[in-house]
N, CA, C, O and CB atoms as a CASP TS submission, in Angstrom:
PFRMAT TS
TARGET T0000
AUTHOR 0000-0000-0000
METHOD Language model
MODEL 1
PARENT N/A
ATOM      1  N   MET     1     146.968  65.286 154.573  1.00  0.00           N
ATOM      2  CA  MET     1     147.676  66.415 155.091  1.00  0.00           C
ATOM      3  C   MET     1     148.219  66.015 156.468  1.00  0.00           C
ATOM      4  O   MET     1     147.545  65.326 157.232  1.00  0.00           O
ATOM      5  CB  MET     1     146.759  67.676 155.163  1.00  0.00           C
ATOM      6  N   THR     2     149.419  66.446 156.767  1.00  0.00           N
ATOM      7  CA  THR     2     149.997  66.188 158.078  1.00  0.00           C
ATOM      8  C   THR     2     149.929  67.465 158.899  1.00  0.00           C
ATOM      9  O   THR     2     150.408  68.516 158.475  1.00  0.00           O
ATOM     10  CB  THR     2     151.462  65.680 157.959  1.00  0.00           C
ATOM     11  N   LEU     3     149.329  67.363 160.076  1.00  0.00           N
ATOM     12  CA  LEU     3     149.166  68.511 160.958  1.00  0.00           C
ATOM     13  C   LEU     3     149.801  68.227 162.300  1.00  0.00           C
ATOM     14  O   LEU     3     149.879  67.077 162.732  1.00  0.00           O
ATOM     15  CB  LEU     3     147.687  68.862 161.131  1.00  0.00           C
ATOM     16  N   ARG     4     150.251  69.275 162.955  1.00  0.00           N
ATOM     17  CA  ARG     4     150.720  69.151 164.339  1.00  0.00           C
ATOM     18  C   ARG     4     149.527  69.485 165.225  1.00  0.00           C
ATOM     19  O   ARG     4     149.083  70.632 165.279  1.00  0.00           O
ATOM     20  CB  ARG     4     151.965  70.104 164.642  1.00  0.00           C
ATOM     21  N   ILE     5     149.014  68.477 165.914  1.00  0.00           N
ATOM     22  CA  ILE     5     147.848  68.630 166.781  1.00  0.00           C
ATOM     23  C   ILE     5     148.256  68.220 168.182  1.00  0.00           C
ATOM     24  O   ILE     5     148.673  67.089 168.428  1.00  0.00           O
ATOM     25  CB  ILE     5     146.634  67.779 166.273  1.00  0.00           C
ATOM     26  N   GLU     6     148.122  69.188 169.106  1.00  0.00           N
ATOM     27  CA  GLU     6     148.497  68.950 170.501  1.00  0.00           C
ATOM     28  C   GLU     6     149.917  68.402 170.615  1.00  0.00           C
ATOM     29  O   GLU     6     150.185  67.491 171.398  1.00  0.00           O
ATOM     30  CB  GLU     6     147.514  67.982 171.154  1.00  0.00           C
ATOM     31  N   GLY     7     150.821  68.977 169.819  1.00  0.00           N
ATOM     32  CA  GLY     7     152.224  68.629 169.916  1.00  0.00           C
ATOM     33  C   GLY     7     152.671  67.391 169.167  1.00  0.00           C
ATOM     34  O   GLY     7     153.861  67.078 169.158  1.00  0.00           O
ATOM     35  N   GLU     8     151.759  66.687 168.544  1.00  0.00           N
ATOM     36  CA  GLU     8     152.173  65.495 167.803  1.00  0.00           C
ATOM     37  C   GLU     8     151.727  65.589 166.350  1.00  0.00           C
ATOM     38  O   GLU     8     150.681  66.161 166.043  1.00  0.00           O
ATOM     39  CB  GLU     8     151.599  64.225 168.455  1.00  0.00           C
ATOM     40  N   LEU     9     152.533  65.023 165.467  1.00  0.00           N
ATOM     41  CA  LEU     9     152.197  65.006 164.046  1.00  0.00           C
ATOM     42  C   LEU     9     151.154  63.941 163.781  1.00  0.00           C
ATOM     43  O   LEU     9     151.279  62.798 164.221  1.00  0.00           O
ATOM     44  CB  LEU     9     153.449  64.759 163.184  1.00  0.00           C
ATOM     45  N   ARG    10     150.112  64.344 163.047  1.00  0.00           N
ATOM     46  CA  ARG    10     149.056  63.388 162.695  1.00  0.00           C
ATOM     47  C   ARG    10     148.681  63.576 161.231  1.00  0.00           C
ATOM     48  O   ARG    10     148.554  64.700 160.744  1.00  0.00           O
ATOM     49  CB  ARG    10     147.805  63.568 163.611  1.00  0.00           C
ATOM     50  N   ALA    11     148.508  62.459 160.545  1.00  0.00           N
ATOM     51  CA  ALA    11     148.026  62.492 159.162  1.00  0.00           C
ATOM     52  C   ALA    11     146.501  62.530 159.214  1.00  0.00           C
ATOM     53  O   ALA    11     145.872  61.671 159.833  1.00  0.00           O
ATOM     54  CB  ALA    11     148.544  61.247 158.331  1.00  0.00           C
ATOM     55  N   VAL    12     145.914  63.525 158.564  1.00  0.00           N
ATOM     56  CA  VAL    12     144.465  63.676 158.558  1.00  0.00           C
ATOM     57  C   VAL    12     143.988  63.897 157.122  1.00  0.00           C
ATOM     58  O   VAL    12     144.747  64.337 156.258  1.00  0.00           O
ATOM     59  CB  VAL    12     144.027  64.854 159.477  1.00  0.00           C
ATOM     60  N   ALA    13     142.735  63.588 156.894  1.00  0.00           N
ATOM     61  CA  ALA    13     142.108  63.856 155.599  1.00  0.00           C
ATOM     62  C   ALA    13     141.028  64.907 155.823  1.00  0.00           C
ATOM     63  O   ALA    13     139.951  64.615 156.342  1.00  0.00           O
ATOM     64  CB  ALA    13     141.508  62.543 154.958  1.00  0.00           C
ATOM     65  N   ILE    14     141.337  66.131 155.423  1.00  0.00           N
ATOM     66  CA  ILE    14     140.358  67.215 155.538  1.00  0.00           C
ATOM     67  C   ILE    14     139.618  67.282 154.215  1.00  0.00           C
ATOM     68  O   ILE    14     140.231  67.389 153.154  1.00  0.00           O
ATOM     69  CB  ILE    14     141.042  68.599 155.890  1.00  0.00           C
ATOM     70  N   ASP    15     138.295  67.217 154.285  1.00  0.00           N
ATOM     71  CA  ASP    15     137.498  67.178 153.060  1.00  0.00           C
ATOM     72  C   ASP    15     137.550  68.487 152.277  1.00  0.00           C
ATOM     73  O   ASP    15     137.638  68.480 151.050  1.00  0.00           O
ATOM     74  CB  ASP    15     136.064  66.849 153.394  1.00  0.00           C
ATOM     75  N   ARG    16     137.494  69.603 152.988  1.00  0.00           N
ATOM     76  CA  ARG    16     137.488  70.901 152.294  1.00  0.00           C
ATOM     77  C   ARG    16     138.117  71.934 153.209  1.00  0.00           C
ATOM     78  O   ARG    16     137.771  72.028 154.386  1.00  0.00           O
ATOM     79  CB  ARG    16     136.034  71.331 151.884  1.00  0.00           C
ATOM     80  N   ILE    17     139.037  72.704 152.664  1.00  0.00           N
ATOM     81  CA  ILE    17     139.643  73.806 153.407  1.00  0.00           C
ATOM     82  C   ILE    17     139.772  74.974 152.437  1.00  0.00           C
ATOM     83  O   ILE    17     140.272  74.814 151.323  1.00  0.00           O
ATOM     84  CB  ILE    17     141.047  73.402 154.024  1.00  0.00           C
ATOM     85  N   PHE    18     139.320  76.145 152.865  1.00  0.00           N
ATOM     86  CA  PHE    18     139.389  77.322 152.004  1.00  0.00           C
ATOM     87  C   PHE    18     139.390  78.579 152.869  1.00  0.00           C
ATOM     88  O   PHE    18     139.076  78.532 154.059  1.00  0.00           O
ATOM     89  CB  PHE    18     138.203  77.347 150.997  1.00  0.00           C
ATOM     90  N   ARG    19     139.741  79.684 152.261  1.00  0.00           N
ATOM     91  CA  ARG    19     139.752  80.969 152.961  1.00  0.00           C
ATOM     92  C   ARG    19     138.643  81.831 152.361  1.00  0.00           C
ATOM     93  O   ARG    19     138.482  81.917 151.144  1.00  0.00           O
ATOM     94  CB  ARG    19     141.159  81.681 152.846  1.00  0.00           C
ATOM     95  N   ASP    20     137.884  82.466 153.256  1.00  0.00           N
ATOM     96  CA  ASP    20     136.800  83.339 152.824  1.00  0.00           C
ATOM     97  C   ASP    20     136.812  84.584 153.718  1.00  0.00           C
ATOM     98  O   ASP    20     136.565  84.491 154.921  1.00  0.00           O
ATOM     99  CB  ASP    20     135.410  82.599 152.888  1.00  0.00           C
ATOM    100  N   GLY    21     137.095  85.731 153.134  1.00  0.00           N
ATOM    101  CA  GLY    21     137.079  86.976 153.895  1.00  0.00           C
ATOM    102  C   GLY    21     138.027  86.992 155.080  1.00  0.00           C
ATOM    103  O   GLY    21     137.690  87.544 156.127  1.00  0.00           O
ATOM    104  N   GLY    22     139.194  86.405 154.941  1.00  0.00           N
ATOM    105  CA  GLY    22     140.164  86.405 156.016  1.00  0.00           C
ATOM    106  C   GLY    22     140.010  85.259 157.004  1.00  0.00           C
ATOM    107  O   GLY    22     140.862  85.078 157.875  1.00  0.00           O
ATOM    108  N   ARG    23     138.960  84.498 156.887  1.00  0.00           N
ATOM    109  CA  ARG    23     138.737  83.361 157.776  1.00  0.00           C
ATOM    110  C   ARG    23     139.047  82.069 157.030  1.00  0.00           C
ATOM    111  O   ARG    23     138.639  81.878 155.884  1.00  0.00           O
ATOM    112  CB  ARG    23     137.278  83.351 158.312  1.00  0.00           C
ATOM    113  N   LEU    24     139.770  81.201 157.699  1.00  0.00           N
ATOM    114  CA  LEU    24     140.050  79.869 157.171  1.00  0.00           C
ATOM    115  C   LEU    24     138.897  78.961 157.567  1.00  0.00           C
ATOM    116  O   LEU    24     138.524  78.914 158.739  1.00  0.00           O
ATOM    117  CB  LEU    24     141.420  79.314 157.700  1.00  0.00           C
ATOM    118  N   TRP    25     138.335  78.249 156.619  1.00  0.00           N
ATOM    119  CA  TRP    25     137.238  77.314 156.896  1.00  0.00           C
ATOM    120  C   TRP    25     137.709  75.885 156.704  1.00  0.00           C
ATOM    121  O   TRP    25     138.383  75.564 155.725  1.00  0.00           O
ATOM    122  CB  TRP    25     136.025  77.602 155.989  1.00  0.00           C
ATOM    123  N   ILE    26     137.348  75.039 157.646  1.00  0.00           N
ATOM    124  CA  ILE    26     137.590  73.610 157.555  1.00  0.00           C
ATOM    125  C   ILE    26     136.218  72.945 157.587  1.00  0.00           C
ATOM    126  O   ILE    26     135.465  73.092 158.550  1.00  0.00           O
ATOM    127  CB  ILE    26     138.531  73.089 158.721  1.00  0.00           C
ATOM    128  N   VAL    27     135.907  72.213 156.521  1.00  0.00           N
ATOM    129  CA  VAL    27     134.589  71.583 156.399  1.00  0.00           C
ATOM    130  C   VAL    27     134.772  70.081 156.245  1.00  0.00           C
ATOM    131  O   VAL    27     135.582  69.613 155.445  1.00  0.00           O
ATOM    132  CB  VAL    27     133.792  72.169 155.192  1.00  0.00           C
ATOM    133  N   ASP    28     134.010  69.348 157.018  1.00  0.00           N
ATOM    134  CA  ASP    28     134.018  67.894 156.953  1.00  0.00           C
ATOM    135  C   ASP    28     132.681  67.442 156.364  1.00  0.00           C
ATOM    136  O   ASP    28     131.621  67.807 156.872  1.00  0.00           O
ATOM    137  CB  ASP    28     134.264  67.258 158.369  1.00  0.00           C
ATOM    138  N   TYR    29     132.733  66.657 155.303  1.00  0.00           N
ATOM    139  CA  TYR    29     131.525  66.125 154.672  1.00  0.00           C
ATOM    140  C   TYR    29     131.152  64.823 155.357  1.00  0.00           C
ATOM    141  O   TYR    29     132.008  63.975 155.608  1.00  0.00           O
ATOM    142  CB  TYR    29     131.732  65.908 153.141  1.00  0.00           C
ATOM    143  N   LYS    30     129.881  64.670 155.656  1.00  0.00           N
ATOM    144  CA  LYS    30     129.380  63.446 156.285  1.00  0.00           C
ATOM    145  C   LYS    30     128.286  62.852 155.399  1.00  0.00           C
ATOM    146  O   LYS    30     127.380  63.557 154.954  1.00  0.00           O
ATOM    147  CB  LYS    30     128.837  63.731 157.729  1.00  0.00           C
ATOM    148  N   THR    31     128.383  61.561 155.152  1.00  0.00           N
ATOM    149  CA  THR    31     127.406  60.894 154.288  1.00  0.00           C
ATOM    150  C   THR    31     126.300  60.225 155.097  1.00  0.00           C
ATOM    151  O   THR    31     125.620  59.325 154.605  1.00  0.00           O
ATOM    152  CB  THR    31     128.100  59.859 153.408  1.00  0.00           C
ATOM    153  N   SER    32     126.126  60.665 156.331  1.00  0.00           N
ATOM    154  CA  SER    32     125.055  60.132 157.178  1.00  0.00           C
ATOM    155  C   SER    32     123.698  60.409 156.543  1.00  0.00           C
ATOM    156  O   SER    32     123.492  61.446 155.914  1.00  0.00           O
ATOM    157  CB  SER    32     125.120  60.746 158.597  1.00  0.00           C
ATOM    158  N   THR    33     122.794  59.480 156.714  1.00  0.00           N
ATOM    159  CA  THR    33     121.425  59.694 156.271  1.00  0.00           C
ATOM    160  C   THR    33     120.530  59.754 157.497  1.00  0.00           C
ATOM    161  O   THR    33     120.893  59.287 158.577  1.00  0.00           O
ATOM    162  CB  THR    33     120.963  58.573 155.292  1.00  0.00           C
ATOM    163  N   HIS    34     119.364  60.333 157.311  1.00  0.00           N
ATOM    164  CA  HIS    34     118.403  60.446 158.405  1.00  0.00           C
ATOM    165  C   HIS    34     117.015  60.337 157.809  1.00  0.00           C
ATOM    166  O   HIS    34     116.666  61.047 156.865  1.00  0.00           O
ATOM    167  CB  HIS    34     118.578  61.786 159.196  1.00  0.00           C
ATOM    168  N   GLU    35     116.242  59.448 158.368  1.00  0.00           N
ATOM    169  CA  GLU    35     114.858  59.287 157.917  1.00  0.00           C
ATOM    170  C   GLU    35     113.935  59.675 159.055  1.00  0.00           C
ATOM    171  O   GLU    35     114.261  59.489 160.228  1.00  0.00           O
ATOM    172  CB  GLU    35     114.576  57.825 157.446  1.00  0.00           C
ATOM    173  N   GLY    36     112.810  60.203 158.709  1.00  0.00           N
ATOM    174  CA  GLY    36     111.865  60.601 159.743  1.00  0.00           C
ATOM    175  C   GLY    36     112.013  62.065 160.089  1.00  0.00           C
ATOM    176  O   GLY    36     112.611  62.841 159.344  1.00  0.00           O
ATOM    177  N   GLY    37     111.458  62.430 161.229  1.00  0.00           N
ATOM    178  CA  GLY    37     111.454  63.828 161.652  1.00  0.00           C
ATOM    179  C   GLY    37     112.678  64.191 162.454  1.00  0.00           C
ATOM    180  O   GLY    37     113.636  63.425 162.563  1.00  0.00           O
ATOM    181  N   ALA    38     112.618  65.385 163.013  1.00  0.00           N
ATOM    182  CA  ALA    38     113.648  65.905 163.912  1.00  0.00           C
ATOM    183  C   ALA    38     115.035  65.975 163.264  1.00  0.00           C
ATOM    184  O   ALA    38     116.034  65.606 163.881  1.00  0.00           O
ATOM    185  CB  ALA    38     113.716  65.047 165.152  1.00  0.00           C
ATOM    186  N   LEU    39     115.085  66.444 162.033  1.00  0.00           N
ATOM    187  CA  LEU    39     116.361  66.568 161.338  1.00  0.00           C
ATOM    188  C   LEU    39     117.303  67.496 162.104  1.00  0.00           C
ATOM    189  O   LEU    39     118.490  67.197 162.228  1.00  0.00           O
ATOM    190  CB  LEU    39     116.146  67.088 159.908  1.00  0.00           C
ATOM    191  N   ASP    40     116.794  68.615 162.620  1.00  0.00           N
ATOM    192  CA  ASP    40     117.654  69.545 163.352  1.00  0.00           C
ATOM    193  C   ASP    40     118.286  68.891 164.571  1.00  0.00           C
ATOM    194  O   ASP    40     119.460  69.130 164.854  1.00  0.00           O
ATOM    195  CB  ASP    40     116.863  70.767 163.779  1.00  0.00           C
ATOM    196  N   LYS    41     117.540  68.079 165.291  1.00  0.00           N
ATOM    197  CA  LYS    41     118.096  67.379 166.457  1.00  0.00           C
ATOM    198  C   LYS    41     119.182  66.398 166.023  1.00  0.00           C
ATOM    199  O   LYS    41     120.213  66.274 166.685  1.00  0.00           O
ATOM    200  CB  LYS    41     116.980  66.632 167.228  1.00  0.00           C
ATOM    201  N   PHE    42     118.951  65.706 164.918  1.00  0.00           N
ATOM    202  CA  PHE    42     119.951  64.787 164.378  1.00  0.00           C
ATOM    203  C   PHE    42     121.238  65.539 164.051  1.00  0.00           C
ATOM    204  O   PHE    42     122.327  65.101 164.425  1.00  0.00           O
ATOM    205  CB  PHE    42     119.411  64.073 163.122  1.00  0.00           C
ATOM    206  N   LEU    43     121.117  66.670 163.352  1.00  0.00           N
ATOM    207  CA  LEU    43     122.291  67.449 162.971  1.00  0.00           C
ATOM    208  C   LEU    43     123.024  67.984 164.198  1.00  0.00           C
ATOM    209  O   LEU    43     124.255  68.017 164.222  1.00  0.00           O
ATOM    210  CB  LEU    43     121.885  68.605 162.058  1.00  0.00           C
ATOM    211  N   ASP    44     122.282  68.398 165.203  1.00  0.00           N
ATOM    212  CA  ASP    44     122.913  68.878 166.440  1.00  0.00           C
ATOM    213  C   ASP    44     123.679  67.758 167.138  1.00  0.00           C
ATOM    214  O   ASP    44     124.767  67.991 167.664  1.00  0.00           O
ATOM    215  CB  ASP    44     121.854  69.461 167.392  1.00  0.00           C
ATOM    216  N   ARG    45     123.131  66.556 167.149  1.00  0.00           N
ATOM    217  CA  ARG    45     123.833  65.411 167.754  1.00  0.00           C
ATOM    218  C   ARG    45     125.103  65.081 166.973  1.00  0.00           C
ATOM    219  O   ARG    45     126.138  64.776 167.565  1.00  0.00           O
ATOM    220  CB  ARG    45     122.909  64.172 167.808  1.00  0.00           C
ATOM    221  N   GLU    46     125.022  65.141 165.654  1.00  0.00           N
ATOM    222  CA  GLU    46     126.193  64.865 164.828  1.00  0.00           C
ATOM    223  C   GLU    46     127.278  65.918 165.058  1.00  0.00           C
ATOM    224  O   GLU    46     128.465  65.595 165.063  1.00  0.00           O
ATOM    225  CB  GLU    46     125.802  64.819 163.340  1.00  0.00           C
ATOM    226  N   LEU    47     126.875  67.170 165.247  1.00  0.00           N
ATOM    227  CA  LEU    47     127.841  68.217 165.539  1.00  0.00           C
ATOM    228  C   LEU    47     128.604  67.863 166.811  1.00  0.00           C
ATOM    229  O   LEU    47     129.830  67.960 166.843  1.00  0.00           O
ATOM    230  CB  LEU    47     127.139  69.591 165.681  1.00  0.00           C
ATOM    231  N   GLU    48     127.902  67.460 167.843  1.00  0.00           N
ATOM    232  CA  GLU    48     128.575  67.083 169.093  1.00  0.00           C
ATOM    233  C   GLU    48     129.456  65.847 168.894  1.00  0.00           C
ATOM    234  O   GLU    48     130.528  65.738 169.488  1.00  0.00           O
ATOM    235  CB  GLU    48     127.538  66.819 170.202  1.00  0.00           C
ATOM    236  N   ARG    49     129.005  64.942 168.075  1.00  0.00           N
ATOM    237  CA  ARG    49     129.760  63.717 167.815  1.00  0.00           C
ATOM    238  C   ARG    49     131.109  64.003 167.161  1.00  0.00           C
ATOM    239  O   ARG    49     132.100  63.346 167.477  1.00  0.00           O
ATOM    240  CB  ARG    49     128.949  62.782 166.932  1.00  0.00           C
ATOM    241  N   TYR    50     131.156  64.981 166.250  1.00  0.00           N
ATOM    242  CA  TYR    50     132.366  65.266 165.484  1.00  0.00           C
ATOM    243  C   TYR    50     133.096  66.528 165.940  1.00  0.00           C
ATOM    244  O   TYR    50     134.108  66.898 165.346  1.00  0.00           O
ATOM    245  CB  TYR    50     132.020  65.393 164.035  1.00  0.00           C
ATOM    246  N   ARG    51     132.601  67.191 166.980  1.00  0.00           N
ATOM    247  CA  ARG    51     133.198  68.441 167.446  1.00  0.00           C
ATOM    248  C   ARG    51     134.686  68.273 167.791  1.00  0.00           C
ATOM    249  O   ARG    51     135.512  69.080 167.364  1.00  0.00           O
ATOM    250  CB  ARG    51     132.436  68.958 168.666  1.00  0.00           C
ATOM    251  N   GLU    52     135.029  67.243 168.551  1.00  0.00           N
ATOM    252  CA  GLU    52     136.412  67.047 168.974  1.00  0.00           C
ATOM    253  C   GLU    52     137.347  66.870 167.780  1.00  0.00           C
ATOM    254  O   GLU    52     138.458  67.401 167.772  1.00  0.00           O
ATOM    255  CB  GLU    52     136.513  65.839 169.896  1.00  0.00           C
ATOM    256  N   GLN    53     136.894  66.121 166.770  1.00  0.00           N
ATOM    257  CA  GLN    53     137.704  65.901 165.565  1.00  0.00           C
ATOM    258  C   GLN    53     138.031  67.235 164.896  1.00  0.00           C
ATOM    259  O   GLN    53     139.193  67.508 164.593  1.00  0.00           O
ATOM    260  CB  GLN    53     136.965  64.968 164.571  1.00  0.00           C
ATOM    261  N   LEU    54     137.020  68.061 164.665  1.00  0.00           N
ATOM    262  CA  LEU    54     137.257  69.321 163.976  1.00  0.00           C
ATOM    263  C   LEU    54     137.984  70.332 164.851  1.00  0.00           C
ATOM    264  O   LEU    54     138.772  71.127 164.339  1.00  0.00           O
ATOM    265  CB  LEU    54     135.951  69.903 163.505  1.00  0.00           C
ATOM    266  N   GLU    55     137.741  70.321 166.141  1.00  0.00           N
ATOM    267  CA  GLU    55     138.494  71.204 167.036  1.00  0.00           C
ATOM    268  C   GLU    55     139.983  70.862 166.994  1.00  0.00           C
ATOM    269  O   GLU    55     140.832  71.747 167.104  1.00  0.00           O
ATOM    270  CB  GLU    55     137.961  71.095 168.484  1.00  0.00           C
ATOM    271  N   GLY    56     140.294  69.575 166.834  1.00  0.00           N
ATOM    272  CA  GLY    56     141.691  69.175 166.673  1.00  0.00           C
ATOM    273  C   GLY    56     142.293  69.777 165.420  1.00  0.00           C
ATOM    274  O   GLY    56     143.439  70.227 165.442  1.00  0.00           O
ATOM    275  N   TYR    57     141.544  69.795 164.327  1.00  0.00           N
ATOM    276  CA  TYR    57     142.033  70.425 163.103  1.00  0.00           C
ATOM    277  C   TYR    57     142.291  71.913 163.334  1.00  0.00           C
ATOM    278  O   TYR    57     143.305  72.455 162.895  1.00  0.00           O
ATOM    279  CB  TYR    57     141.026  70.229 161.953  1.00  0.00           C
ATOM    280  N   ARG    58     141.352  72.566 164.031  1.00  0.00           N
ATOM    281  CA  ARG    58     141.497  74.000 164.302  1.00  0.00           C
ATOM    282  C   ARG    58     142.786  74.269 165.089  1.00  0.00           C
ATOM    283  O   ARG    58     143.467  75.264 164.842  1.00  0.00           O
ATOM    284  CB  ARG    58     140.267  74.531 165.085  1.00  0.00           C
ATOM    285  N   ALA    59     143.115  73.394 166.024  1.00  0.00           N
ATOM    286  CA  ALA    59     144.303  73.574 166.865  1.00  0.00           C
ATOM    287  C   ALA    59     145.590  73.593 166.046  1.00  0.00           C
ATOM    288  O   ALA    59     146.613  74.096 166.511  1.00  0.00           O
ATOM    289  CB  ALA    59     144.376  72.467 167.907  1.00  0.00           C
ATOM    290  N   ALA    60     145.548  73.059 164.852  1.00  0.00           N
ATOM    291  CA  ALA    60     146.731  73.029 163.995  1.00  0.00           C
ATOM    292  C   ALA    60     147.003  74.379 163.326  1.00  0.00           C
ATOM    293  O   ALA    60     148.014  74.542 162.642  1.00  0.00           O
ATOM    294  CB  ALA    60     146.570  71.956 162.934  1.00  0.00           C
ATOM    295  N   PHE    61     146.108  75.337 163.521  1.00  0.00           N
ATOM    296  CA  PHE    61     146.247  76.651 162.895  1.00  0.00           C
ATOM    297  C   PHE    61     146.181  77.752 163.955  1.00  0.00           C
ATOM    298  O   PHE    61     145.275  78.585 163.923  1.00  0.00           O
ATOM    299  CB  PHE    61     145.147  76.864 161.827  1.00  0.00           C
ATOM    300  N   PRO    62     147.131  77.763 164.893  1.00  0.00           N
ATOM    301  CA  PRO    62     147.090  78.773 165.960  1.00  0.00           C
ATOM    302  C   PRO    62     147.222  80.182 165.389  1.00  0.00           C
ATOM    303  O   PRO    62     147.967  80.420 164.438  1.00  0.00           O
ATOM    304  CB  PRO    62     148.206  78.515 166.987  1.00  0.00           C
ATOM    305  N   GLY    63     146.492  81.094 165.985  1.00  0.00           N
ATOM    306  CA  GLY    63     146.542  82.482 165.546  1.00  0.00           C
ATOM    307  C   GLY    63     145.670  82.786 164.349  1.00  0.00           C
ATOM    308  O   GLY    63     145.546  83.946 163.955  1.00  0.00           O
ATOM    309  N   GLU    64     145.063  81.770 163.762  1.00  0.00           N
ATOM    310  CA  GLU    64     144.168  81.956 162.602  1.00  0.00           C
ATOM    311  C   GLU    64     142.721  82.032 163.085  1.00  0.00           C
ATOM    312  O   GLU    64     142.338  81.376 164.054  1.00  0.00           O
ATOM    313  CB  GLU    64     144.338  80.791 161.564  1.00  0.00           C
ATOM    314  N   ALA    65     141.935  82.835 162.397  1.00  0.00           N
ATOM    315  CA  ALA    65     140.485  82.795 162.591  1.00  0.00           C
ATOM    316  C   ALA    65     139.985  81.605 161.778  1.00  0.00           C
ATOM    317  O   ALA    65     140.060  81.613 160.549  1.00  0.00           O
ATOM    318  CB  ALA    65     139.779  84.158 162.147  1.00  0.00           C
ATOM    319  N   VAL    66     139.478  80.589 162.459  1.00  0.00           N
ATOM    320  CA  VAL    66     139.078  79.350 161.786  1.00  0.00           C
ATOM    321  C   VAL    66     137.605  79.078 162.046  1.00  0.00           C
ATOM    322  O   VAL    66     137.163  79.037 163.194  1.00  0.00           O
ATOM    323  CB  VAL    66     139.941  78.154 162.264  1.00  0.00           C
ATOM    324  N   GLY    67     136.851  78.894 160.971  1.00  0.00           N
ATOM    325  CA  GLY    67     135.471  78.446 161.069  1.00  0.00           C
ATOM    326  C   GLY    67     135.440  76.953 160.794  1.00  0.00           C
ATOM    327  O   GLY    67     136.183  76.448 159.952  1.00  0.00           O
ATOM    328  N   LEU    68     134.575  76.255 161.511  1.00  0.00           N
ATOM    329  CA  LEU    68     134.441  74.808 161.337  1.00  0.00           C
ATOM    330  C   LEU    68     133.026  74.500 160.873  1.00  0.00           C
ATOM    331  O   LEU    68     132.064  75.120 161.326  1.00  0.00           O
ATOM    332  CB  LEU    68     134.770  74.045 162.658  1.00  0.00           C
ATOM    333  N   GLY    69     132.909  73.533 159.962  1.00  0.00           N
ATOM    334  CA  GLY    69     131.596  73.182 159.469  1.00  0.00           C
ATOM    335  C   GLY    69     131.466  71.697 159.183  1.00  0.00           C
ATOM    336  O   GLY    69     132.430  71.017 158.834  1.00  0.00           O
ATOM    337  N   LEU    70     130.252  71.226 159.341  1.00  0.00           N
ATOM    338  CA  LEU    70     129.878  69.873 158.930  1.00  0.00           C
ATOM    339  C   LEU    70     128.825  70.006 157.847  1.00  0.00           C
ATOM    340  O   LEU    70     127.846  70.733 158.010  1.00  0.00           O
ATOM    341  CB  LEU    70     129.349  69.015 160.141  1.00  0.00           C
ATOM    342  N   TYR    71     129.027  69.303 156.741  1.00  0.00           N
ATOM    343  CA  TYR    71     128.064  69.334 155.643  1.00  0.00           C
ATOM    344  C   TYR    71     127.572  67.915 155.394  1.00  0.00           C
ATOM    345  O   TYR    71     128.359  66.976 155.267  1.00  0.00           O
ATOM    346  CB  TYR    71     128.696  69.943 154.348  1.00  0.00           C
ATOM    347  N   PHE    72     126.264  67.785 155.330  1.00  0.00           N
ATOM    348  CA  PHE    72     125.596  66.501 155.112  1.00  0.00           C
ATOM    349  C   PHE    72     124.859  66.574 153.777  1.00  0.00           C
ATOM    350  O   PHE    72     123.680  66.929 153.749  1.00  0.00           O
ATOM    351  CB  PHE    72     124.607  66.159 156.291  1.00  0.00           C
ATOM    352  N   PRO    73     125.532  66.242 152.662  1.00  0.00           N
ATOM    353  CA  PRO    73     124.907  66.426 151.345  1.00  0.00           C
ATOM    354  C   PRO    73     123.653  65.587 151.123  1.00  0.00           C
ATOM    355  O   PRO    73     122.770  66.004 150.374  1.00  0.00           O
ATOM    356  CB  PRO    73     125.898  66.103 150.277  1.00  0.00           C
ATOM    357  N   LEU    74     123.550  64.428 151.745  1.00  0.00           N
ATOM    358  CA  LEU    74     122.385  63.571 151.507  1.00  0.00           C
ATOM    359  C   LEU    74     121.108  64.112 152.138  1.00  0.00           C
ATOM    360  O   LEU    74     120.007  63.775 151.701  1.00  0.00           O
ATOM    361  CB  LEU    74     122.653  62.186 152.034  1.00  0.00           C
ATOM    362  N   VAL    75     121.250  64.947 153.159  1.00  0.00           N
ATOM    363  CA  VAL    75     120.066  65.540 153.792  1.00  0.00           C
ATOM    364  C   VAL    75     120.084  67.064 153.672  1.00  0.00           C
ATOM    365  O   VAL    75     119.249  67.754 154.257  1.00  0.00           O
ATOM    366  CB  VAL    75     119.987  65.128 155.273  1.00  0.00           C
ATOM    367  N   LYS    76     121.050  67.578 152.905  1.00  0.00           N
ATOM    368  CA  LYS    76     121.222  69.023 152.708  1.00  0.00           C
ATOM    369  C   LYS    76     121.299  69.751 154.049  1.00  0.00           C
ATOM    370  O   LYS    76     120.664  70.786 154.255  1.00  0.00           O
ATOM    371  CB  LYS    76     120.065  69.592 151.864  1.00  0.00           C
ATOM    372  N   GLY    77     122.092  69.182 154.948  1.00  0.00           N
ATOM    373  CA  GLY    77     122.246  69.756 156.277  1.00  0.00           C
ATOM    374  C   GLY    77     123.589  70.415 156.469  1.00  0.00           C
ATOM    375  O   GLY    77     124.580  70.016 155.858  1.00  0.00           O
ATOM    376  N   TRP    78     123.621  71.428 157.322  1.00  0.00           N
ATOM    377  CA  TRP    78     124.836  72.208 157.580  1.00  0.00           C
ATOM    378  C   TRP    78     124.867  72.632 159.030  1.00  0.00           C
ATOM    379  O   TRP    78     123.860  73.082 159.575  1.00  0.00           O
ATOM    380  CB  TRP    78     124.915  73.443 156.657  1.00  0.00           C
ATOM    381  N   ARG    79     126.022  72.488 159.654  1.00  0.00           N
ATOM    382  CA  ARG    79     126.255  73.003 161.005  1.00  0.00           C
ATOM    383  C   ARG    79     127.632  73.657 160.995  1.00  0.00           C
ATOM    384  O   ARG    79     128.590  73.108 160.451  1.00  0.00           O
ATOM    385  CB  ARG    79     126.161  71.857 162.101  1.00  0.00           C
ATOM    386  N   GLU    80     127.718  74.836 161.603  1.00  0.00           N
ATOM    387  CA  GLU    80     129.011  75.516 161.690  1.00  0.00           C
ATOM    388  C   GLU    80     129.201  76.077 163.086  1.00  0.00           C
ATOM    389  O   GLU    80     128.241  76.316 163.819  1.00  0.00           O
ATOM    390  CB  GLU    80     129.117  76.642 160.638  1.00  0.00           C
ATOM    391  N   TRP    81     130.455  76.278 163.432  1.00  0.00           N
ATOM    392  CA  TRP    81     130.812  76.949 164.687  1.00  0.00           C
ATOM    393  C   TRP    81     132.189  77.530 164.559  1.00  0.00           C
ATOM    394  O   TRP    81     132.691  78.141 165.502  1.00  0.00           O
ATOM    395  CB  TRP    81     130.746  75.983 165.885  1.00  0.00           C
TER
END
């Protein structure tokens, strides 16, 4: 998909985009694995790691209510904002 982000056209691969109850959701799937404890801390760090990427996607939809999410299928983890 080609999006205008911060005034420039960029080709991006969005894993999942859908509308639910008037809100547009952009979800990025991550195949990261995590062994050991502190899964929540790991997921929180990953959210910070990928926040800028997804915020850029959100910027391409001005005026829309956009939810952003990261899904980690290998650890059944989810973070949204």
